[in-house]
C-alpha positions in Angstrom: -0.1 0.0 0.0 1.3 3.5 -0.8 1.5 6.2 1.6 -0.2 8.5 -0.7 -3.7 7.3 -1.8 -5.1 10.5 -3.6 -4.2 13.8 -5.0 -5.8 16.8 -6.4 -4.4 19.4 -8.9 -6.3 22.6 -8.8 -6.6 24.4 -12.1 -8.0 27.7 -13.2 -8.8 26.6 -16.7 -10.2 23.4 -16.4 -10.8 22.5 -20.1 -7.3 23.6 -21.0 -5.6 21.5 -17.9 -8.0 18.2 -19.0 -7.2 18.6 -22.7 -3.0 18.9 -21.8 -3.2 16.1 -19.5 -5.2 13.7 -21.8 -2.6 14.5 -24.6 0.2 13.7 -22.5 -1.3 10.7 -21.1 -2.9 9.6 -24.4 -6.4 8.7 -22.6 -9.5 10.6 -21.9 -10.0 11.8 -18.3 -13.4 11.4 -16.8 -15.2 14.6 -16.0 -18.0 15.1 -13.5 -19.2 17.4 -11.2 -17.6 17.4 -7.8 -18.5 19.0 -4.4 -16.8 22.2 -5.1 -16.7 22.3 -9.2 -15.9 20.2 -12.1 -13.3 17.3 -11.5 -11.4 15.3 -14.1 -10.4 11.8 -13.2 -6.8 10.3 -13.6 -6.8 6.8 -14.8 -6.7 4.9 -11.6 -6.0 1.2 -10.8 -7.2 0.2 -7.7 -4.1 -2.5 -6.9 -1.8 0.7 -7.0 -3.5 2.3 -4.2 -3.1 5.9 -5.8 -5.8 8.0 -7.9 -6.1 11.7 -8.3 -8.2 14.3 -10.2 -8.0 17.7 -11.9 -10.1 19.8 -9.5 -11.8 23.2 -10.6 -12.3 25.3 -7.4 -13.3 29.1 -6.9 -12.0 28.5 -3.0 -8.4 27.1 -4.4 -5.3 28.9 -6.1 -3.9 26.9 -9.0 0.1 26.5 -9.2 2.0 27.0 -6.2 0.0 25.8 -3.2 -2.2 24.3 -5.7 -2.1 20.5 -5.2 -3.8 18.8 -1.9 -2.5 15.4 -1.0 -4.3 12.8 0.9 -2.1 10.3 2.8 -3.1 6.5 3.9 -2.8 6.4 7.7 -4.1 2.9 8.2 -1.8 1.0 10.2 
């Protein structure tokens, strides 16, 4: 199990960021409405234990300080 289990990259231009990561990863990112705005999910393999998303939020800044990491504290 990995120490990191989820991450959010906050973006100011959702469609631009989504298009960039879809081109870099050569795969579509599933977009949906999240609690604070739209999110786009990165490919996720449950066996690796790490997932993440792009997150559009009026409350969070993008760039420096615009990343949130969730740690696994089980055990």
